[in-house]
N, C-alpha and C positions, 0 to 999 in steps of 0.2 A: 818615704817621701810624703810630705804632708799634702792633704787634699788641695789646698790652695795652690801649691806648686804644680801639682799634676794638671789641675784645671787650667792654670795659666799657660802651661806648655801646650795643652790641647788647643787653646784659643790661638796661640802663636802659630801653631801648625795650620790652623784653618786660614789664617791671614796669608800665609805663604802659598797655600793651595788655592787661594781665591783667584777666579778668572780675571782677565784684564778688563773685560767689559763691565761697566757699572751695573747693567741689567743682570748679568750673570751673577754678580755678587748678591743681588737681591734674591735671585732664584736659589742660590746656594743656601740661603738662610731659611728657606721654606721647608715645610714637612715634605718627605719624611726625615730630612736631615736634622731639623730642629728636635724631632722626637729622639733621634739617636744621641744628640748632645744631652738631652734631659736624662736619657737612660744612663749614659755614662756618669753624669753628675750624681745620680741616685746611687749607682754602684760604689762610687768613690766615697760618698758621704756615709754609706752603710758600713764601710770597712773601718779598720783601726788606724788608718792613715799610713801604715807602713806595709800592710799585706799586699801581695801581688793582685793586680786587677786585670781581668780578661777584657780587652777592649772590643767593642763592636766592629763590624766590618768597616772598611774605609768609607768615610763620608764623601758622597759623590754629588756633584751638580749634574743635572740632566744634560744630555747632548743637545746642542743648539743647531737647528736647521733653519736657515734664512732663505726666503725666496729672493729672486733677482730684484723684485720691486723693493723689498726691505733693504737689501744690500745697497741699492742705489740711493735710497733716502738716507740711510745711515752714513753713507759716504759724504753726503752733503751736510748732514747735521747729526750730531750724537751728543748725549744719549737720546733715544726715542722711548716714550712711555706707552705702555699698554693702554689701549682705549683712548688715547689722545689723538686729536685731529691736527694735521699740519698742512701747510701749503708751501709750494715752491714755484719759482719761475722755471720754465723749461726754455732754454735759449738754443736756437739753431745757429750753428756756425756758418761761415760763408759758403755759399753754393750747396747747401744741404736741405733746403726747404722741401717738404713733401706734403702728404695728406691732401693732394689735389690743388695745392696753391698755384695760382696762375699769374703772379706778379711778373711784370716784365723785368728785363735786366736793368733798365734805367730806374725803375721803381725800387728794386732791391738795393741798387747802389745808393740811392737817396736815403733809404731807410737805414742802410748799414752805416753810412757816413754820420747819421744822427744818433743811432743807438749803439753801434759797435758790433752788431750781429745782424743776421738776415731776418730772423723771425723770433717771436716769443709767444709763449702761452702760459697758462696757469695750471698747476697740478695740485689737487687737494684730495686728501683721504685720511684714513684712520689706521692706526697700528693694531693689528690683530695677533693674538697669541693663543695657540691651542697645544695641548699635550696629548701624547699617546704612550702607551706602555707603562710599566712600573719598575721601580728599583733601578738596577743597572741598565735596563732597556728603556728607561723613560727618555722621551724626546720632546723638546720644546720647539714648536714651529712658529716662526715670526714672519708676518707679512704686512706689507703696506698696501692696503686696498684703496686704490685711488683712481681718479679720472683726470683727463686732460681737457681743458677748455681753451680753444684758440680760434682766431678769426683769419680767414683766408680770402683771397680774391679768386672767385670761381673761374676756372680755366675757360678761355674763350669768351669771356664776358667781363663786364665791370661790376658785377654783382658781388656783394659781400656774403660770405657763407660761414656759419658757425659750425665748428667741428667739436664734438664731444664724444670721447671714446675712453676705453680703459687705458690706464697707464701700463705700459709693457716694460718691465725692468730690463729686458734684453734689447729690444728694438729702440727704446727711448733712452738708453744709457750708454750709447756708443760714443766714440771719440768725436763724432760730429755734433753731439748735443751736450749741453751743460745744465745740470740741475742745480739751481741756486736757492738756498734756504730763504724762505720769506718770514715764517713765523707760525705760532700756534693759532688754532681757531676752534670752533665748536661744531657739533653736528648740525645744529639749527642754522648756523651761518653758512656752513658748507652746502646745505640744502637750498638756502636762499640764493647763494651765488650760482648754483646750478640752474635754477629757474630763471634768474636774471640773465645769465649767459644765453640760455636757450631762446629767450624772447628778444634778444638784441636786435635782430633784423625785422621785428614786427613794427618797429618805428620807421616810418617812411624815410626819415632823414638818415637812417643807417643802412638802408637797403643797398646803397651804392658804396663800393670800396673806394676810399680816397687815401692816398699815401700820406696826406697831411692831417686830415681830420677824422678819418674812420679806418684806421689800420690795426694791425695786430697788437701794437703797443697801447693805443688808446683803449682798445677792448680789454687788454690784460689789466691795465690800471683801473678800469671801471669795475671789473670783476674783483680785483684785489680789495677795492673799497667795501665790498660786501663781506669780506672775510675778517 
């Protein structure tokens, strides 16, 4: 069998073995797999074209280990790129507002009638990838390192309060909440949005929660503008 035929067959095999995920296809092309392909090509080209060739061990992509945060983001938008920043809306469905929110039933109804959900916040973060192990024991871990920014009405008062906390892939990705893709952003914009959100209630006009002019959605839209 000629070299070109063997190499074509190998490449066809690689395509069949390629993982479904676009990112895993990229991973599969990385070293050491790329080195194995080069080694095989060298062996084939060094032969007479018809002599038997001993193939290297099966070319393997590393095992993928996704955190709950990555899985939640990937479900809302795919593919996700290493080192890229993304932002999402986090929408609370009817009757599920938490994090100390003290809106009355009437306020929630008014907001729900206008927005279609009880509450909304902004989630923004970066895709991280780390590897451990070598060869067949290599594992690629993927994570969405993100924060939630949202505005609540402090319980027992009419004060507005800004909540900023880590995005929890388990607690914040339940059937009661919906993560909706917003778009890509940058590290500098994510940092600026965080500072902007933190200082929201420093403005006297925004210290009081108002269902029409200073609510979770007006806050989310303003933070979005920084992203």
